[in-house]
N, C-alpha and C positions, 0 to 999 in steps of 0.2 A: 571415532572422534566425538567427544562430548560437546554438545552446543551450549555455550555460555551466553547469557544475554549481553549483547553489546549493542551500540546504536545501529550498526549495519545489520545485524541479525534482526533487530527489532523492525527495521525498515522492510527487509525481505518478508518477515512475518505478517506485517501489514499488507504489503503488496500481494502476497500469496493468499490472503484472507478469502477472497471470493472464488479462487481458482478451483474448478470442479473435477479436474482430471485426478483419478484415484492413484495414490502413491506417487504423485508428482508434485514438484514445486514449480510454480510458474505464474505467468500473468498474461492476461488478454488485454491487448491494446492496439491502437492504430497510430501510436506516437513512437517514432523511431528512437527518439532519445531515451524513452523508458525501456524499450527493448534492449538497447545497447548497455544501459546502466545495469539492468537485470543480469545480463550476460556476463559483464565484467565482475559483478558481485558474486555470482555463482561460482566462477572460476577462482576468484580470490578467497572467498569464505569457505567454500566447500570442496575445493580443488577439483571441480567438474572439468573433465576433458571437453574441450570445445566441440569435439565431434559427437559428444553425447547431448549437446543442447539441440533441442528440436524446435523448428518453427513450422506452424501450420497456419493456413489462411482460410477463413470462412466468413463470407459476406462482408469483406473489406476489413475485417479485424484479424490481427495476428495473434496467435497463442505462442509464446516462447516458454520452454519448460524443459526440465530434465526429470528423470525418474530416480527417486531414492525414497523408499517408504519410511525409513527411519527418520530422515530430515522432515519429510512431509508431515509425519505424525507429531514430531516435536513442535513444528510450526503451528499445527492445528491446536495443540495444547496451549500454546501461548495465546492464540486467538480466543479460545474458549474461557481463558482466565484473564483476558485484558482488563475487564472491569475491576479486578483485584490486583493485578500486577501494575497497573498504571493509574494510580489514584491521584497523582499530582503532576504538574507540569515539569518535566525534567528532560534530559537529553534522550533517554530511552523511549519515553512516551511521545516526545515530538517526532522521533524518527518512525515509530510505529504508525503515528497518525499520518506522516507524510507518505508512508507507503500505502496506507488505506486509500488516501486521497489520489495517489497516482493510479491505483487500480480501479477505484470505485467512483472517482470524482468525474463530473461532467460540468462543463461551462457552456451555457446557452448563449445564443448570439445577443440576447437581451441583457446579458450580464448576470443572470441567475447562476448560482452555483449549487450543485446537487451532489449527493452521494447515493448511488443506486445500490439496492440489495442489502441495506442494513439490517443486521440481526439485533435482537434485543441486548445482547452483550455489547454490541457496537454502540447502540444508543446510550447505554450507561456509561461506557468509556468516553464518548464525546461529551456527555454531561460532566464528567469528572474533569475534562480539559477546558470546560467553560464554553463549548461549542453547542449551540442550540439549533435544533432541526425541526422542521415541520414537514411531514410527508417526504422526507429525503432531501428537502431543500434546506440549505444552510442559511440560517437567519442572520447571524453575525459574521459575515464574510470576513471583515477586517481582523477579527480575533483569530480566525482560522489561518489567515495569511500571515499574520504576525508570528504565529507558532511554527509554521512549516516553511516559510520563506528561506531559500538557501538549502533546504533539505529535500523538498518536493520538486521533482522534475516538471510535473504538470503545471505547478504554480509558477515555476520559473519560465517555462515556455510561454505561458499566458501572462507576461509581466504586466499587462494592463490591470490585473487584479489588485495590484499593490495600491491602487487608488480607491479601492472599493471601501 
């Protein structure tokens, strides 16, 4: 199966960006809605048998993933080229950003929004999208939310961000 760039593939690529398990596609989260969304997309896009989707827990965070080295490699290629692939705001880049935010985004109790573990390619991608960061903190939260609202599970779960 050849992987063609679609909004859903871009979302999974963004979601998978920080996942560290070798030859696996997955996400680490403590938000049930993200886990469910990932599993549904894995079954739909990659025809993953539900029995092949694994869930592990460590320190209150769940890892949900499946092994497929070919798909994992292709998604890693998308991330490594994100600054070149996603130069403008469109459906593909918005979905990639939503996936990144769902896996790397954090919302503090004081209303701060952060993206942890950003790589240099991620910083360039965010700048291409008009998102400004300082030490992982999102400076222009309203711009981020405007781009990913309706696509990001995390942003939708924290609907209070809409007023940011």
